[in-house]
C-alpha positions in Angstrom: 4.7 3.4 -5.6 6.7 4.9 -2.7 10.5 4.7 -2.6 13.2 6.0 -0.4 16.3 7.9 -1.4 18.4 4.8 -1.8 16.0 3.1 -4.1 15.8 3.2 -7.9 12.7 4.3 -9.8 11.0 1.0 -8.9 10.9 -0.4 -5.4 14.1 -2.3 -4.4 14.9 -5.3 -2.3 18.0 -5.2 -0.1 19.8 -7.4 2.4 19.9 -5.7 5.8 22.8 -3.3 5.9 24.0 -4.1 2.3 22.8 -1.6 -0.2 25.0 -3.2 -2.8 22.6 -6.1 -2.9 19.6 -3.9 -4.0 17.4 -5.7 -6.5 14.7 -4.1 -8.6 11.2 -5.5 -8.4 11.4 -6.0 -12.1 14.4 -8.3 -11.4 16.1 -7.8 -14.8 18.6 -10.6 -13.9 15.8 -13.1 -14.1 14.9 -14.7 -17.4 12.2 -12.7 -19.3 9.6 -15.4 -18.9 9.6 -15.2 -15.1 7.5 -13.0 -12.8 7.6 -12.2 -9.1 4.8 -12.3 -6.5 5.1 -11.2 -2.9 3.1 -13.1 -0.2 2.8 -12.9 3.6 1.1 -15.6 5.7 2.8 -16.0 9.1 6.3 -17.2 9.6 8.1 -16.9 6.3 10.0 -20.2 6.8 6.9 -22.3 6.2 5.4 -20.1 3.5 8.7 -20.3 1.6 9.0 -24.1 1.9 5.4 -24.4 0.8 5.9 -22.4 -2.4 9.1 -24.2 -3.2 7.0 -27.3 -3.9 4.9 -25.6 -6.5 5.5 -26.7 -10.1 6.6 -23.5 -12.0 8.2 -21.8 -9.1 11.9 -21.3 -9.8 13.2 -19.4 -6.8 12.0 -18.0 -3.5 13.5 -15.5 -1.1 12.3 -14.5 2.4 12.3 -11.0 3.5 10.5 -8.0 5.1 7.8 -6.2 3.1 6.2 -2.8 3.8 8.8 -1.7 6.3 8.9 1.8 7.7 12.6 1.3 8.5 15.1 0.9 5.7 17.0 -2.4 5.6 15.5 -3.7 8.9 17.1 -6.5 10.8 15.1 -9.5 12.1 15.4 -8.2 15.6 13.9 -4.8 14.6 11.0 -6.5 12.8 10.3 -8.6 15.8 10.3 -5.5 18.0 7.4 -4.0 16.1 9.1 -0.8 15.3 9.3 -1.4 11.5 5.7 -2.6 10.9 7.2 -4.9 8.3 5.5 -8.2 7.4 7.5 -11.4 7.1 7.1 -12.2 3.4 8.3 -14.3 0.5 9.2 -13.3 -3.0 8.1 -16.1 -5.3 9.7 -16.1 -8.7 7.6 -18.2 -11.2 7.1 -19.1 -14.8 3.5 -18.0 -15.7 3.5 -20.5 -18.5 3.6 -23.3 -15.9 1.8 -21.7 -13.0 -0.5 -18.7 -13.0 -0.5 -15.9 -10.4 -4.1 -16.8 -9.6 -3.0 -20.4 -8.8 -0.3 -19.0 -6.4 -2.8 -16.7 -4.8 -5.4 -19.5 -4.3 -2.7 -21.8 -2.8 -1.8 -19.1 -0.3 -5.4 -18.7 0.8 -5.7 -22.4 0.9 -2.8 -23.0 3.3 -3.3 -20.1 5.8 -6.2 -19.2 8.0 -7.3 -16.2 5.9 -9.5 -14.9 8.7 -6.9 -14.7 11.4 -5.7 -11.2 12.3 -2.0 -10.8 12.9 -1.6 -14.5 13.6 -0.8 -17.8 11.9 -0.3 -20.9 14.0 1.5 -20.1 17.2 3.0 -16.8 15.8 1.3 -13.6 16.8 2.1 -10.0 16.0 1.9 -7.5 13.1 4.9 -9.1 11.4 2.9 -12.3 11.0 -0.1 -10.6 9.2 -1.3 -12.0 5.9 -1.0 -10.1 2.7 -0.7 -10.2 -1.1 1.4 -7.3 -2.2 1.0 -6.3 -5.9 3.4 -4.6 -8.2 0.9 -3.9 -11.0 -2.8 -3.3 -11.5 -3.1 -6.7 -13.1 -1.7 -8.4 -10.0 -4.1 -6.4 -7.8 -7.0 -7.5 -9.9 -6.0 -11.2 -9.5 -5.7 -10.8 -5.7 -9.0 -8.8 -5.3 -10.9 -11.4 -7.3 -9.6 -14.3 -5.3 -10.6 -12.6 -2.0 -14.0 -11.6 -3.4 -14.6 -15.3 -4.2 -13.5 -16.3 -0.7 -15.8 -13.8 0.9 -18.7 -15.1 -1.3 -18.1 -18.6 0.0 -17.9 -17.6 3.7 -19.7 -14.6 5.3 -16.7 -13.8 7.4 -14.4 -11.0 6.3 -10.9 -12.2 5.2 -8.0 -10.6 7.0 -5.6 -10.8 4.1 -4.4 -7.4 3.0 -4.1 -6.5 -0.7 -1.6 -3.6 -0.9 0.8 -2.1 -3.3 4.3 -3.3 -2.6 6.2 -0.4 -1.1 9.4 -2.2 -0.4 10.9 -5.6 0.2 14.2 -6.2 2.0 15.9 -9.6 1.9 16.1 -11.3 5.3 19.4 -12.5 6.7 21.1 -15.4 5.1 20.3 -17.8 7.9 16.5 -17.3 7.2 16.8 -18.3 3.6 15.8 -21.9 2.9 15.5 -22.3 6.6 13.5 -25.5 6.7 15.9 -27.1 4.2 18.8 -26.3 6.4 16.8 -27.2 9.6 14.3 -30.0 8.6 13.1 -30.3 12.2 12.6 -26.5 12.6 9.3 -24.9 13.6 6.7 -24.6 10.8 3.1 -23.4 11.2 2.1 -25.2 8.0 1.3 -28.9 8.3 3.9 -31.1 6.7 1.4 -33.0 4.6 0.3 -29.7 3.0 3.9 -28.9 2.2 4.6 -32.3 0.7 1.3 -32.4 -1.3 1.3 -28.9 -2.6 2.2 -30.1 -6.1 -0.9 -32.3 -6.2 -3.0 -29.6 -4.6 -1.8 -27.2 -7.3 -3.5 -29.4 -10.0 -6.9 -29.2 -8.4 -7.0 -25.8 -6.5 -8.9 -24.0 -9.3 -11.6 -26.7 -9.3 -11.8 -26.6 -5.5 -12.4 -22.9 -5.7 -15.3 -23.5 -8.1 -17.1 -25.8 -5.6 -20.4 -24.7 -4.0 -20.3 -23.9 -0.3 -21.8 -27.3 0.6 -19.4 -29.2 -1.8 -16.5 -27.3 -0.3 -17.5 -28.0 3.3 -18.0 -31.7 2.6 -14.9 -32.4 0.4 -12.5 -30.0 2.1 -13.7 -29.8 5.7 -15.2 -33.3 6.1 -18.6 -32.0 6.8 -21.7 -34.2 6.3 -24.6 -33.3 4.1 -28.2 -33.8 5.2 -29.5 -37.4 5.0 -32.3 -38.1 2.6 -31.9 -34.6 1.1 -29.0 -34.9 -1.3 -28.6 -35.5 -5.0 -27.9 -39.2 -5.3 -29.5 -41.0 -2.3 -32.2 -42.3 -4.6 -30.4 -42.3 -7.9 -30.1 -45.9 -9.3 -30.0 -45.4 -13.1 -26.9 -46.9 -14.9 -23.8 -44.9 -14.9 -20.6 -44.0 -13.1 -19.8 -41.9 -10.1 -16.6 -39.8 -10.2 -14.6 -37.6 -7.9 -16.3 -34.2 -8.1 -12.9 -32.5 -8.1 -10.6 -34.7 -10.2 -13.1 -36.5 -12.3 -11.5 -39.9 -11.4 -13.9 -42.9 -11.6 -14.9 -44.1 -8.1 -18.1 -46.2 -8.1 -20.4 -48.0 -10.6 -24.2 -47.9 -10.4 -24.0 -51.7 -10.4 -22.6 -51.6 -6.8 -25.0 -49.0 -5.5 -27.9 -50.1 -3.3 -30.5 -48.5 -1.0 -29.1 -49.0 2.5 -31.8 -46.8 4.1 -29.2 -44.6 5.7 -30.1 -41.5 3.7 -26.8 -41.2 1.7 -25.6 -43.0 -1.4 -24.3 -46.5 -0.5 -22.0 -48.7 -2.5 -20.7 -52.2 -1.8 -17.3 -51.6 -3.3 -15.3 -49.1 -5.3 -14.2 -49.6 -8.9 -10.6 -49.8 -7.8 -9.5 -50.1 -4.1 -6.3 -48.1 -4.8 -8.4 -45.0 -5.7 -9.4 -44.7 -2.1 -7.6 -44.3 1.2 -9.0 -45.1 4.7 -8.3 -43.1 7.8 -9.2 -43.5 11.4 -11.9 -41.0 12.5 -12.4 -40.3 16.2 -14.4 -37.1 15.8 -17.5 -38.7 17.3 -16.8 -39.6 21.0 -17.1 -43.3 21.6 -17.8 -44.0 18.0 -14.6 -44.6 16.0 -15.2 -44.8 12.3 -13.2 -45.3 9.1 -13.1 -42.2 6.9 -12.8 -42.6 3.2 -10.8 -40.2 1.0 -9.7 -40.2 -2.6 -6.1 -41.1 -3.1 -5.5 -38.5 -5.8 -7.4 -35.3 -4.9 -7.6 -36.4 -1.2 -11.2 -35.1 -0.9 -13.4 -36.4 1.9 -16.0 -38.8 0.6 -17.7 -40.3 3.7 -17.1 -43.5 5.7 -17.0 -47.2 5.2 -18.8 -49.7 7.5 -18.9 -53.4 7.8 -22.8 -53.7 8.0 -23.3 -53.9 4.2 -25.0 -56.8 2.4 -23.1 -60.1 3.0 -23.8 -61.3 -0.5 -22.0 -58.2 -1.8 -19.0 -58.5 0.5 -20.4 -57.0 3.7 -19.2 -53.4 3.3 -21.2 -50.2 3.1 -19.4 -47.3 1.5 -21.6 -44.5 2.8 -20.7 -41.5 0.6 -21.8 -37.9 0.4 -23.5 -36.8 -2.8 -21.6 -33.5 -2.6 -18.3 -35.4 -3.1 -19.5 -37.1 -6.3 -20.6 -36.4 -9.8 -22.9 -38.9 -11.6 -22.3 -39.5 -15.3 -25.3 -41.4 -16.9 -24.4 -44.3 -19.1 -25.4 -42.5 -22.3 -22.9 -39.7 -21.5 -20.0 -41.9 -20.4 -18.4 -42.2 -23.9 -18.6 -38.5 -24.7 -17.1 -37.6 -21.3 -14.2 -40.0 -21.6 -15.4 -43.0 -19.5 -16.1 -45.5 -22.4 -13.6 -48.0 -21.0 -15.9 -48.5 -18.0 -19.0 -49.2 -20.1 -18.4 -53.0 -20.2 -18.3 -53.1 -16.4 -21.9 -52.0 -16.3 -22.9 -55.1 -18.3 -21.4 -57.5 -15.8 
């Protein structure tokens, strides 16, 4: 690992112009159970605020990584002369959140295919990267990117590099969005506010097939009449493919002729959320998502059977997992068995 003459045997972090604030990457002042990870993904204000919402993250600090200039200032970084990347040091408890989860959350919130740009910010200082301090960290990052590449034929633009240096940014950059709630952020606020929930499911999301991911995460629509549950009518329960939360009973499923699984009602209305969808010009629809994992399920229409309430929940099979009646008890859904007999 490369160091300069002012650094200790391991790479240091420094506040610009203040060598007395040098901090070793090993961070001996931290409690023994914590570890550090270094991430870049556009403006460091938003990335820092995002990771602050992760359960298990104890502290964050924004700074400049991979700089060719010692202790660079913000102005120097913006000029391009340092080749530094706006980055965040994330200190975390691996007993509460794994490095893999942190890496997946980063790839989840940025555009991992964008070169030197995130949101409205462009330039080398806004490039994306995961900077490792050990071979174990490198292996975690490489695996995550390999899985991303397997899901999408495009080549990710997220660098995996050994951390050469990290210099703390100026004080006014630290916790910037806490100090300036209305400040610019390239990360949508709903992702910042929901990162704790996302954390619980990110590993499962990463395991989804390409079609399941496209439907649940990107609101794609699977092919009609060519999906798993369009013509499935045996007794059982349909659950959220990500969280496993119960959503629909086979009792309420019917053949609508639309080519997708159709239900007259959910088990519990509070398990779903409705959203206005104007993606089809001149055809406003009501999108249905799950309240917990917030995955896309499909749409609800008012052309269902009148004797069943008049609604048609037109769902994607890729968003659901069917549990047959005979497996419900062993899979933890026994409390819903009496509902099948009604």
